[in-house]
Legacy VTK file of the C-alpha trace (Angstrom):
# vtk DataFile Version 3.0
C-alpha trace
ASCII
DATASET POLYDATA
POINTS 540 float
-19.133 9.488 71.235
-19.496 13.159 70.573
-20.494 14.651 67.257
-16.961 15.918 66.818
-15.558 12.424 67.246
-18.072 11.038 64.767
-17.167 13.636 62.193
-13.510 12.809 62.726
-14.160 9.114 62.062
-16.154 9.926 58.917
-13.418 12.255 57.746
-10.797 9.565 58.270
-13.002 7.103 56.365
-13.271 9.552 53.494
-9.531 10.116 53.529
-8.988 6.373 53.501
-11.257 5.897 50.492
-9.620 8.816 48.698
-6.144 7.491 49.460
-7.132 4.042 48.192
-8.585 5.162 44.861
-5.725 7.592 44.246
-3.143 4.891 44.906
-4.974 2.378 42.688
-5.282 4.956 39.919
-1.563 5.682 40.054
-0.652 1.972 40.067
-3.050 1.258 37.194
-1.329 3.842 35.010
1.670 1.502 34.673
1.276 -1.714 32.754
3.790 -3.680 34.785
1.425 -3.559 37.775
-1.509 -5.230 36.025
-0.813 -8.783 37.147
-0.418 -7.723 40.752
-3.619 -5.657 40.710
-5.566 -8.424 39.033
-4.437 -10.982 41.609
-5.504 -8.575 44.357
-8.978 -8.350 42.807
-8.742 -4.563 42.786
-11.435 -4.180 40.161
-14.055 -5.654 42.475
-12.963 -3.237 45.222
-13.200 -0.223 42.903
-16.677 -0.920 41.529
-18.629 -0.019 44.699
-16.620 3.176 45.034
-17.996 4.314 41.661
-21.256 4.871 43.572
-19.611 6.644 46.503
-21.373 9.625 48.027
-18.301 11.773 47.465
-18.030 12.903 43.809
-14.240 13.014 43.956
-14.047 9.386 45.074
-16.490 8.417 42.311
-14.436 10.165 39.679
-11.034 8.791 40.739
-12.410 5.258 41.192
-13.868 5.397 37.695
-10.584 6.737 36.351
-8.658 3.908 38.025
-11.078 1.388 36.561
-10.586 2.872 33.078
-6.824 2.556 33.381
-7.105 -1.040 34.558
-9.248 -2.267 31.680
-7.191 -0.238 29.204
-4.165 -2.420 29.911
-5.942 -5.777 29.959
-8.512 -7.197 27.562
-9.308 -9.931 30.066
-10.225 -7.374 32.714
-12.280 -5.471 30.149
-14.295 -8.645 29.514
-14.820 -9.082 33.239
-16.103 -5.513 33.459
-18.593 -6.124 30.644
-19.803 -9.354 32.234
-20.225 -7.556 35.565
-22.780 -5.203 33.954
-20.917 -2.114 35.045
-21.175 -0.426 31.636
-24.946 0.350 31.808
-24.361 1.971 35.189
-21.609 4.189 33.735
-23.627 5.092 30.642
-26.754 6.009 32.614
-24.772 8.221 34.978
-23.037 10.215 32.211
-25.658 12.989 31.802
-26.125 13.378 35.581
-22.593 14.087 36.756
-20.075 16.864 36.405
-17.526 17.171 33.623
-14.750 15.531 35.625
-16.803 12.382 36.045
-17.784 12.447 32.360
-14.130 12.412 31.362
-13.432 9.500 33.685
-16.520 7.577 32.516
-15.670 8.020 28.833
-12.155 6.769 29.636
-13.715 3.483 30.824
-15.858 3.202 27.681
-12.910 3.989 25.432
-10.636 1.508 27.241
-13.169 -1.292 26.803
-14.016 -0.519 23.172
-10.435 -0.382 21.922
-9.658 -4.062 22.503
-11.924 -5.784 19.978
-15.033 -5.415 17.849
-16.960 -7.639 20.270
-16.211 -5.402 23.240
-16.897 -2.286 21.149
-20.303 -3.714 20.240
-20.971 -4.352 23.926
-20.270 -0.674 24.563
-22.650 0.371 21.773
-25.381 -2.021 22.946
-25.489 -0.246 26.321
-26.852 2.893 24.652
-23.489 4.638 24.828
-23.774 6.530 21.559
-26.834 8.533 22.631
-25.102 9.595 25.835
-21.983 10.533 23.878
-24.020 12.825 21.625
-24.993 14.740 24.765
-21.326 15.016 25.693
-20.474 16.314 22.200
-22.906 19.160 22.783
-21.090 20.229 25.959
-19.206 23.498 26.110
-16.137 21.972 27.742
-13.684 20.914 24.975
-12.173 18.272 27.273
-15.522 16.472 27.533
-15.944 16.626 23.749
-12.470 15.232 23.217
-13.080 12.340 25.614
-16.402 11.491 23.944
-14.841 11.548 20.465
-12.100 9.184 21.630
-14.817 6.637 22.393
-16.277 7.129 18.910
-12.828 6.568 17.404
-12.312 3.278 19.181
-15.792 2.079 18.264
-15.750 3.094 14.592
-12.303 1.752 13.702
-13.207 -1.930 14.109
-15.662 -2.609 11.282
-18.238 -1.103 8.967
-21.254 -1.974 11.129
-19.879 -0.163 14.161
-18.850 2.817 12.035
-22.366 2.898 10.590
-23.795 2.896 14.113
-21.680 5.955 14.918
-22.938 7.700 11.777
-26.564 6.757 12.487
-26.244 8.286 15.939
-25.590 11.655 14.274
-21.924 11.995 15.140
-20.547 13.268 11.811
-21.895 16.859 12.026
-20.523 17.134 15.569
-17.146 15.862 14.379
-17.010 18.387 11.539
-17.756 21.200 13.974
-15.197 19.902 16.447
-12.376 19.862 13.900
-12.897 23.607 13.462
-12.532 24.362 17.167
-9.457 26.310 18.310
-8.271 23.539 20.680
-5.687 21.557 18.745
-6.206 18.316 20.711
-9.927 18.378 19.932
-9.223 18.964 16.239
-6.799 16.041 16.114
-9.200 13.508 17.567
-12.142 14.759 15.478
-10.173 14.329 12.240
-8.998 10.911 13.434
-12.596 9.829 14.024
-13.583 10.917 10.507
-10.708 8.839 9.156
-11.848 5.774 11.117
-15.374 6.175 9.740
-14.333 6.815 6.119
-11.993 3.879 5.724
-14.619 1.135 5.751
-16.792 1.741 2.687
-17.609 4.095 -0.139
-21.013 4.882 1.401
-19.516 6.001 4.710
-16.850 8.025 2.903
-19.601 9.752 0.895
-21.423 10.698 4.086
-18.256 12.263 5.480
-17.452 14.053 2.211
-20.974 15.468 1.849
-20.572 17.499 5.041
-17.891 19.696 3.471
-15.090 17.912 5.285
-12.646 17.881 2.378
-12.566 21.654 1.920
-11.906 22.130 5.643
-9.160 19.507 5.609
-7.499 21.157 2.601
-6.964 24.269 4.700
-5.129 22.239 7.368
-2.488 20.735 5.087
0.229 23.171 6.089
-0.779 23.373 9.750
2.353 23.395 11.923
0.985 20.721 14.269
2.511 17.393 13.235
-0.112 15.121 14.801
-2.916 17.042 13.133
-1.233 16.783 9.722
-0.900 13.031 10.137
-4.646 12.699 10.559
-5.494 15.192 7.809
-3.613 13.217 5.169
-4.982 9.979 6.564
-8.625 11.007 6.191
-8.042 12.449 2.699
-6.547 9.160 1.538
-9.312 7.144 3.241
-11.947 9.184 1.400
-10.183 9.188 -1.962
-9.404 5.480 -2.106
-12.953 4.219 -2.592
-14.035 5.564 -5.985
-13.201 7.892 -8.853
-15.883 10.372 -7.755
-14.464 10.659 -4.248
-10.923 10.951 -5.585
-12.074 13.777 -7.838
-13.582 15.562 -4.830
-10.199 15.419 -3.123
-8.454 16.738 -6.237
-11.030 19.515 -6.679
-10.170 20.773 -3.196
-6.825 21.839 -4.742
-4.672 19.799 -2.392
-2.157 19.314 -5.216
0.620 20.408 -5.547
0.673 21.691 -1.941
0.803 18.172 -0.500
4.124 17.489 -2.244
5.778 19.966 0.115
4.903 17.616 2.974
6.839 14.760 1.346
9.831 16.571 2.849
8.235 16.891 6.298
10.512 16.000 9.247
7.899 13.573 10.581
8.022 10.105 9.026
4.301 9.392 9.491
3.330 12.633 7.751
5.580 11.777 4.798
4.160 8.274 4.543
0.535 9.445 4.743
1.154 11.968 1.957
2.613 9.206 -0.228
-0.434 7.034 0.546
-2.716 9.889 -0.533
-0.892 10.251 -3.871
-1.020 6.487 -4.387
-4.753 6.248 -3.647
-5.569 9.054 -6.083
-3.278 7.790 -8.858
-4.678 4.257 -8.909
-8.106 5.208 -10.250
-7.767 6.611 -13.774
-5.209 7.885 -16.252
-6.792 11.341 -16.063
-6.228 11.611 -12.317
-2.700 10.261 -12.724
-1.999 12.793 -15.451
-3.312 15.573 -13.244
-1.017 14.787 -10.347
1.901 14.241 -12.740
1.269 17.701 -14.178
1.290 19.037 -10.629
4.837 17.731 -10.143
4.252 14.379 -8.456
6.973 12.333 -10.175
10.114 14.233 -9.094
8.723 14.473 -5.565
7.980 10.725 -5.427
11.356 9.730 -6.883
13.199 11.928 -4.375
11.021 10.524 -1.594
12.008 6.944 -2.486
15.674 7.874 -2.523
15.587 9.747 0.782
13.639 7.206 2.857
14.066 3.591 3.861
11.893 0.650 4.767
8.113 0.497 4.556
7.833 4.288 4.495
8.583 4.338 0.772
6.159 1.518 -0.122
3.228 3.808 -1.110
5.543 5.934 -3.284
6.824 2.802 -5.043
3.253 1.694 -5.691
2.263 5.180 -6.832
4.896 5.044 -9.584
3.529 1.669 -10.659
-0.071 2.890 -10.746
0.879 5.992 -12.711
2.925 4.004 -15.238
0.232 1.348 -15.656
-2.353 3.737 -17.077
-0.651 4.863 -20.299
2.582 4.765 -22.285
3.028 8.502 -21.950
2.801 8.303 -18.172
5.261 5.411 -18.088
7.613 7.506 -20.215
7.223 10.354 -17.737
8.261 8.000 -14.919
11.327 6.995 -16.932
12.223 10.614 -17.681
11.958 11.404 -13.975
14.682 8.803 -13.283
12.253 6.552 -11.485
13.798 3.298 -12.738
17.231 3.725 -11.053
15.528 4.417 -7.722
13.239 1.409 -8.070
16.183 -0.776 -9.075
18.041 0.310 -5.961
15.087 -0.727 -3.786
14.816 -4.066 -5.592
18.539 -4.756 -5.116
18.513 -3.937 -1.408
18.305 -7.370 0.213
17.941 -5.777 3.644
14.626 -4.263 2.497
11.384 -5.928 3.547
10.200 -8.479 0.981
6.801 -6.875 0.526
8.451 -3.563 -0.414
10.684 -5.322 -2.942
7.656 -7.230 -4.271
5.815 -3.954 -4.863
8.936 -2.633 -6.594
9.006 -5.637 -8.927
5.362 -5.029 -9.757
5.998 -1.345 -10.509
8.940 -2.151 -12.788
6.718 -4.592 -14.656
4.099 -1.878 -15.147
6.697 0.529 -16.509
8.383 -1.918 -18.871
5.280 -3.613 -20.229
4.104 -0.915 -22.631
6.535 -0.986 -25.575
10.027 -2.010 -26.630
11.345 1.424 -25.640
9.952 1.074 -22.129
11.254 -2.480 -21.841
14.729 -1.402 -22.970
14.721 1.418 -20.418
13.958 -1.054 -17.626
16.263 -3.790 -18.919
19.087 -1.300 -19.308
19.304 -1.078 -15.501
20.059 -4.825 -15.307
16.637 -5.488 -13.832
15.878 -8.765 -15.650
18.632 -10.880 -14.001
17.592 -9.487 -10.599
13.965 -10.451 -11.203
15.017 -13.902 -12.383
17.149 -14.386 -9.284
14.233 -13.406 -7.052
11.866 -15.724 -8.937
14.168 -18.747 -8.659
15.328 -18.076 -5.089
13.881 -20.478 -2.485
14.093 -17.671 0.090
11.519 -15.521 -1.735
7.918 -15.672 -0.575
5.204 -16.934 -2.920
3.860 -13.428 -3.419
7.344 -12.095 -4.131
7.993 -14.868 -6.663
4.675 -14.305 -8.415
5.243 -10.584 -8.743
8.795 -11.147 -10.019
7.538 -13.691 -12.549
4.747 -11.421 -13.804
7.141 -8.480 -14.059
9.595 -10.619 -16.043
6.875 -11.681 -18.465
5.569 -8.134 -18.904
9.030 -6.790 -19.701
10.182 -9.736 -21.822
7.125 -9.591 -24.045
8.265 -6.156 -25.190
12.052 -6.438 -24.876
14.143 -6.657 -28.074
17.414 -5.672 -26.427
19.873 -8.533 -27.059
22.366 -7.734 -24.261
19.491 -7.854 -21.776
18.105 -11.126 -23.145
21.350 -13.083 -23.404
21.944 -13.650 -19.631
18.473 -15.171 -19.316
19.303 -17.993 -21.753
21.524 -19.776 -19.261
19.546 -19.931 -16.028
15.898 -19.377 -16.906
13.321 -22.065 -16.136
11.178 -23.256 -19.027
8.203 -20.983 -18.318
10.487 -17.922 -18.525
12.729 -19.270 -21.290
9.835 -19.524 -23.715
9.330 -15.752 -23.526
13.043 -15.233 -24.196
12.783 -17.561 -27.210
9.854 -15.608 -28.559
11.772 -12.348 -28.314
14.779 -13.837 -30.124
12.445 -15.052 -32.827
11.036 -11.555 -33.248
14.518 -10.090 -33.537
15.601 -12.743 -36.057
12.449 -12.379 -38.089
12.811 -8.600 -38.191
16.354 -9.058 -39.519
15.121 -11.566 -42.112
12.272 -9.366 -43.305
14.554 -6.348 -43.291
16.937 -8.182 -45.627
14.090 -9.339 -47.827
12.748 -5.858 -48.379
12.617 -5.330 -52.135
13.753 -8.913 -52.855
11.960 -11.819 -54.366
8.368 -11.837 -53.173
8.300 -15.598 -53.299
11.084 -15.800 -50.658
9.331 -13.299 -48.433
6.102 -15.219 -48.704
7.884 -18.446 -47.837
9.402 -16.889 -44.706
6.092 -15.489 -43.565
4.326 -18.836 -43.994
7.052 -20.657 -42.050
6.005 -19.311 -38.620
4.881 -22.585 -37.070
5.211 -23.477 -33.412
8.614 -24.774 -32.380
8.648 -27.212 -29.438
5.510 -25.438 -28.134
7.736 -22.577 -26.958
7.187 -19.967 -29.621
5.108 -19.422 -32.694
7.568 -17.883 -35.149
11.044 -19.142 -34.234
11.648 -22.447 -36.101
13.966 -24.335 -38.388
12.233 -23.157 -41.552
12.963 -19.512 -40.763
16.485 -20.241 -39.539
17.622 -22.472 -42.386
15.641 -21.469 -45.452
16.899 -17.923 -45.961
20.157 -17.252 -47.836
22.801 -15.505 -45.733
23.184 -12.811 -48.364
19.733 -11.534 -47.436
20.595 -11.110 -43.736
22.433 -8.177 -42.165
25.678 -8.973 -40.406
25.195 -9.856 -36.743
27.558 -9.600 -33.781
29.268 -12.757 -32.581
27.445 -12.442 -29.243
24.173 -12.979 -31.042
25.529 -16.083 -32.781
26.712 -17.431 -29.431
23.357 -16.787 -27.794
21.517 -18.234 -30.768
23.587 -21.386 -30.527
22.824 -21.746 -26.804
19.150 -21.098 -27.504
18.985 -23.776 -30.171
20.799 -26.305 -27.981
18.338 -25.716 -25.146
15.506 -26.371 -27.564
16.982 -29.575 -29.048
17.918 -27.918 -32.346
21.129 -29.188 -33.917
23.160 -26.322 -35.249
26.176 -26.671 -37.583
29.559 -25.370 -36.443
30.214 -21.718 -37.205
32.791 -20.850 -39.835
35.350 -18.078 -39.289
33.318 -15.654 -41.363
30.475 -15.878 -38.902
27.670 -16.512 -41.379
24.396 -16.967 -39.510
22.201 -19.240 -41.639
22.865 -22.306 -43.775
20.858 -22.238 -46.987
18.667 -25.284 -47.319
19.379 -27.180 -50.546
15.744 -27.823 -51.265
14.865 -24.190 -50.938
17.792 -23.240 -53.171
16.578 -25.554 -55.920
13.110 -24.099 -55.519
14.573 -20.666 -56.149
16.574 -22.008 -59.109
20.030 -21.316 -57.682
21.397 -24.822 -58.494
24.648 -26.262 -57.348
26.576 -23.145 -58.039
24.542 -21.087 -55.676
25.777 -19.441 -52.538
26.338 -21.977 -49.744
26.208 -20.400 -46.292
27.162 -22.221 -43.119
27.072 -21.420 -39.498
LINES 1 541
540 0 1 2 3 4 5 6 7 8 9 10 11 12 13 14 15 16 17 18 19 20 21 22 23 24 25 26 27 28 29 30 31 32 33 34 35 36 37 38 39 40 41 42 43 44 45 46 47 48 49 50 51 52 53 54 55 56 57 58 59 60 61 62 63 64 65 66 67 68 69 70 71 72 73 74 75 76 77 78 79 80 81 82 83 84 85 86 87 88 89 90 91 92 93 94 95 96 97 98 99 100 101 102 103 104 105 106 107 108 109 110 111 112 113 114 115 116 117 118 119 120 121 122 123 124 125 126 127 128 129 130 131 132 133 134 135 136 137 138 139 140 141 142 143 144 145 146 147 148 149 150 151 152 153 154 155 156 157 158 159 160 161 162 163 164 165 166 167 168 169 170 171 172 173 174 175 176 177 178 179 180 181 182 183 184 185 186 187 188 189 190 191 192 193 194 195 196 197 198 199 200 201 202 203 204 205 206 207 208 209 210 211 212 213 214 215 216 217 218 219 220 221 222 223 224 225 226 227 228 229 230 231 232 233 234 235 236 237 238 239 240 241 242 243 244 245 246 247 248 249 250 251 252 253 254 255 256 257 258 259 260 261 262 263 264 265 266 267 268 269 270 271 272 273 274 275 276 277 278 279 280 281 282 283 284 285 286 287 288 289 290 291 292 293 294 295 296 297 298 299 300 301 302 303 304 305 306 307 308 309 310 311 312 313 314 315 316 317 318 319 320 321 322 323 324 325 326 327 328 329 330 331 332 333 334 335 336 337 338 339 340 341 342 343 344 345 346 347 348 349 350 351 352 353 354 355 356 357 358 359 360 361 362 363 364 365 366 367 368 369 370 371 372 373 374 375 376 377 378 379 380 381 382 383 384 385 386 387 388 389 390 391 392 393 394 395 396 397 398 399 400 401 402 403 404 405 406 407 408 409 410 411 412 413 414 415 416 417 418 419 420 421 422 423 424 425 426 427 428 429 430 431 432 433 434 435 436 437 438 439 440 441 442 443 444 445 446 447 448 449 450 451 452 453 454 455 456 457 458 459 460 461 462 463 464 465 466 467 468 469 470 471 472 473 474 475 476 477 478 479 480 481 482 483 484 485 486 487 488 489 490 491 492 493 494 495 496 497 498 499 500 501 502 503 504 505 506 507 508 509 510 511 512 513 514 515 516 517 518 519 520 521 522 523 524 525 526 527 528 529 530 531 532 533 534 535 536 537 538 539
């Protein structure tokens, strides 16, 4: 065999290897081929080629391996058990940039599946090698290395802490200021994955001046970058009041409200999450974002979107209203209740969104009688009762509906809103309705007694004993011991509801006369007041 023939054979061998790895890489890029490739034991055939003398074969074989394990967690576990990862990690600093991109693809594909596999990647000394890649001039190598950090840090706090301890945060902050938009996206995403786990990690990210840089990116035209910017701001701000204040001090409000109208759904949702995470902390922060114009923007956002996208905006209204009466009034004035009622009434909506809506309505209506009337005026109470008693509602949905009902009922003195609840309410809800009727009746009694005999007023006030363990001031003594002349005239609907209420609580009530008098004067109480037989006799 001549030298020429030998070279020809070697060239054909090289072409064969190249053709094989290229074909495997192409097949591995499509998920539907995974079963076929696994059955053919392709991974075992590719591993030796990662050590091939030809750099191009090494790179493409490594790339094919990364694509394979990216589609299959089972194959990723096999790769870890085969001790291929240390070989890849050790070779990272020694090869060219093309190989580094392919090698980081393998590491990223393994780490993304689970925390266990991500820890296996970290235990191979990957993070130190990645720091070398982050110091490279080539932005593609930096981007590939940061992708690995993203998939490691997102799993749990320990892995995110390992990324921070390796010194990655300063590199990430520098990378998100690079001109390459893809590099900026992944750097911001990595900061979000680190910040979400704990207040300590979020502090580390915030201390590097990240927030001020992110604030300048809010109106960036790149949609994917904006998604990550709002994500990391919300992940930082959610942990504590101090971190939320740092976000607010970066003057992101009211600029972020413009992005509630962004064409991209994820951007809109992430902005709403940011507002929600800031508003939940204190009344001062809620007041600040309300002053910046948050309420009209949130209400419009709820009306213009559907499904889970509007969940954070619904919760934001609830958090804002929960802090103070004035903030709840601001929500009402911004026409937030009709929008929330529409979400609650939409049976096609996901139950967890409707449950959050019920909670928010309870926060709005639980402050005072005026707030309760504003909520009840939208026919919310029967809807909440229906949800609470429906067997189709989840336990969480029922609990939130029940708590919202109680919060609103404890402040509601609006008779038209209370009357429908007398018929269908279970006992644990009915008792709150009874209490509210008692308050209304007692206010009418005391209003009629103003300026009258002090002895009568004293007798009424001392008659507030528990009735059937359902309320503490609504009882026979109050109902039957006050002369009708001291009571204001009441509408027939109130008499009808009062009769139904008394029947449900085992109270026998005389038949109403045509004049509609509300209370029958008790004979003993009349004699006590010295009215005698000729006194006024009032009957129901």
